[in-house]
C-alpha positions as CSV (number, residue, x, y, z in Angstrom):
1,M,-208.5,-75.5,45.0
2,Q,-209.1,-76.1,48.7
3,A,-212.6,-74.7,48.4
4,L,-213.2,-77.2,45.5
5,T,-211.9,-80.1,47.6
6,L,-214.0,-79.1,50.5
7,I,-217.1,-78.8,48.3
8,T,-216.4,-82.2,46.8
9,R,-216.0,-83.8,50.3
10,L,-219.2,-82.2,51.4
11,S,-221.0,-83.4,48.3
12,V,-219.7,-86.9,48.8
13,A,-220.6,-86.8,52.5
14,S,-224.1,-85.5,51.7
15,A,-224.6,-88.2,49.0
16,L,-223.5,-90.9,51.5
17,L,-225.9,-89.6,54.1
18,L,-228.8,-89.3,51.6
19,G,-227.9,-92.7,50.3
20,S,-228.1,-94.3,53.7
21,H,-231.3,-92.4,54.4
22,V,-232.8,-93.7,51.2
23,A,-231.7,-97.3,52.1
24,L,-233.3,-97.0,55.5
25,A,-236.5,-95.5,54.0
26,Q,-236.9,-98.6,51.8
27,Q,-237.4,-100.9,54.9
28,Q,-240.9,-102.1,54.7
29,L,-243.2,-104.2,56.8
30,V,-244.5,-107.4,55.1
31,P,-248.0,-107.5,56.6
32,A,-248.8,-111.0,55.3
33,Q,-245.8,-112.5,57.2
34,S,-246.3,-110.4,60.4
35,E,-248.6,-110.6,63.4
36,V,-249.3,-108.9,66.7
37,Q,-251.0,-111.2,69.3
38,F,-252.0,-110.7,72.9
39,T,-252.9,-113.0,75.8
40,A,-255.0,-112.0,78.7
41,R,-256.6,-114.0,81.5
42,Q,-260.2,-113.9,82.5
43,M,-261.0,-115.8,85.8
44,G,-257.6,-117.7,85.3
45,V,-258.4,-118.8,81.7
46,P,-256.1,-117.5,79.0
47,L,-257.8,-115.6,76.2
48,D,-255.7,-115.2,73.0
49,G,-256.4,-112.4,70.6
50,H,-254.7,-110.5,67.9
51,F,-254.7,-107.2,66.0
52,K,-255.7,-107.4,62.3
53,K,-254.3,-104.0,61.3
54,F,-250.9,-102.5,62.2
55,S,-248.0,-100.6,60.5
56,A,-244.4,-99.9,61.2
57,Q,-242.0,-97.2,60.1
58,V,-238.5,-98.7,60.4
59,A,-235.1,-97.0,60.0
60,F,-232.8,-99.7,61.4
61,D,-229.1,-100.0,60.8
62,P,-227.4,-102.6,63.0
63,A,-224.1,-100.7,62.5
64,K,-225.7,-97.4,63.6
65,L,-228.1,-98.2,66.5
66,A,-227.9,-94.7,67.9
67,T,-229.6,-93.3,64.8
68,S,-232.0,-96.2,64.3
69,K,-235.7,-95.6,65.0
70,I,-238.8,-97.8,65.1
71,T,-242.3,-96.5,65.2
72,F,-245.1,-99.1,65.4
73,T,-248.9,-98.3,65.2
74,V,-251.7,-100.7,65.9
75,D,-255.3,-99.9,65.0
76,T,-257.1,-100.7,68.3
77,G,-260.4,-101.2,66.4
78,S,-258.9,-104.3,64.7
79,A,-258.5,-106.2,68.1
80,T,-260.2,-109.5,68.1
81,L,-260.6,-112.4,70.6
82,G,-262.5,-114.5,68.0
83,S,-266.0,-114.0,69.6
84,R,-268.6,-111.7,68.1
85,E,-269.8,-110.7,71.5
86,T,-266.3,-109.9,73.0
87,D,-265.2,-108.2,69.8
88,A,-268.2,-105.9,70.1
89,E,-267.1,-104.9,73.5
90,L,-263.4,-104.1,72.8
91,P,-264.0,-100.8,70.9
92,K,-266.2,-99.4,73.7
93,P,-264.8,-96.7,76.1
94,T,-264.3,-99.2,78.9
95,W,-261.7,-101.1,76.9
96,F,-259.9,-99.5,73.9
97,N,-262.3,-96.5,73.4
98,V,-261.6,-96.7,69.7
99,P,-263.7,-93.5,68.7
100,K,-261.4,-91.4,70.9
101,F,-258.1,-93.4,70.7
102,P,-258.2,-95.3,67.3
103,Q,-254.5,-96.2,67.5
104,A,-251.9,-97.4,70.0
105,T,-248.3,-96.5,69.3
106,F,-244.8,-97.5,70.2
107,E,-241.9,-95.2,69.5
108,S,-238.3,-96.3,70.2
109,T,-236.0,-94.1,72.2
110,S,-233.0,-96.5,72.1
111,I,-231.8,-99.8,70.7
112,K,-229.1,-101.8,72.3
113,A,-227.3,-104.8,70.8
114,L,-227.1,-107.9,73.1
115,G,-225.3,-110.1,70.6
116,G,-226.4,-113.1,68.6
117,G,-229.1,-111.2,66.7
118,K,-230.7,-110.1,70.1
119,F,-231.6,-106.5,70.8
120,E,-233.2,-104.5,73.6
121,V,-235.6,-101.9,72.3
122,A,-236.6,-99.2,74.7
123,G,-239.4,-96.7,74.0
124,K,-242.7,-95.2,74.8
125,L,-245.9,-97.2,74.4
126,T,-249.1,-95.2,74.3
127,I,-252.5,-96.7,74.6
128,K,-255.8,-94.8,75.2
129,G,-253.6,-91.6,75.7
130,N,-251.6,-93.2,78.5
131,A,-247.9,-93.4,77.8
132,Q,-245.5,-95.8,79.6
133,N,-241.8,-96.4,79.1
134,V,-241.2,-100.0,78.1
135,V,-238.3,-102.3,77.1
136,A,-238.8,-105.1,74.7
137,P,-236.4,-107.9,74.0
138,V,-236.3,-108.5,70.2
139,T,-234.6,-111.3,68.3
140,L,-233.8,-110.7,64.6
141,T,-233.5,-113.5,62.1
142,Q,-232.8,-113.3,58.4
143,S,-233.9,-115.5,55.5
144,G,-233.2,-114.2,52.0
145,T,-234.4,-110.6,51.8
146,V,-236.7,-110.8,54.8
147,T,-235.6,-109.9,58.4
148,T,-238.0,-111.1,61.1
149,A,-238.2,-109.2,64.4
150,A,-239.9,-111.3,67.1
151,G,-240.4,-110.6,70.8
152,S,-242.9,-110.2,73.6
153,L,-243.8,-107.4,75.9
154,P,-245.6,-107.9,79.2
155,I,-247.8,-104.9,80.1
156,K,-250.2,-104.0,82.9
157,R,-253.6,-103.2,81.3
158,L,-254.7,-101.0,84.1
159,A,-251.7,-98.7,83.5
160,F,-253.3,-97.9,80.2
161,K,-256.9,-97.8,81.5
162,I,-257.8,-100.9,79.5
163,G,-260.9,-102.4,81.2
164,E,-262.2,-99.6,83.4
165,N,-264.9,-99.4,86.0
166,E,-266.2,-102.9,87.0
167,W,-263.6,-104.5,84.8
168,A,-260.8,-102.9,86.8
169,D,-261.3,-105.8,89.2
170,T,-258.2,-108.0,88.6
171,S,-259.9,-111.1,90.1
172,M,-262.1,-111.2,87.0
173,V,-259.6,-110.0,84.3
174,A,-255.9,-110.2,85.3
175,D,-253.8,-107.0,85.1
176,D,-251.1,-108.8,83.2
177,V,-251.2,-109.0,79.4
178,L,-248.6,-110.5,77.2
179,V,-248.2,-108.9,73.8
180,K,-246.2,-111.0,71.3
181,F,-245.1,-109.8,67.9
182,K,-243.5,-111.1,64.8
183,L,-242.7,-108.4,62.2
184,A,-241.3,-109.4,58.8
185,L,-239.3,-106.6,57.2
186,T,-237.6,-106.1,53.9
187,G,-234.6,-103.7,53.2
188,V,-232.7,-104.4,56.5
189,G,-229.0,-104.8,56.1
190,K,-227.1,-107.9,57.3
191,I,-227.1,-108.4,61.0
């Protein structure tokens, strides 16, 4: 009888774990409502661009932040500054080196609740094979079935070897780049 009770408890626990895993696996990015932008400065003038292709794998449970995980991937070849000449330069080895490094990735290592729908997401950002630990403040808002994660992340482009050789001169192109993101997700529980 005790063995049957133990098996029943293990079965229920397994079902709950699998059920929560299935619920988390159903979280999906809504690309049409999402965007990843960046602002750089060339000779003091802001240049705004964005990435056209990106994806996210999200397993986020606000009640279980220790087991929540976010992986975000950007296709570096989809970067655009809106100019045919500039866009032709971005995939080259000096900038994103798309043939060798077609993707940039962010993998979370921890998520901390700050209250009021605000979170601090720490993780590893890898661009052109160069990894840096970063922390991004993220604000979550919910409307119907869609949860929007919005935030910004300042980075130093030279830490990732973006703009090498003659473009490493920060008097021409500033080292500071601001990455802004808005990710619309479905399947996230109530925050």
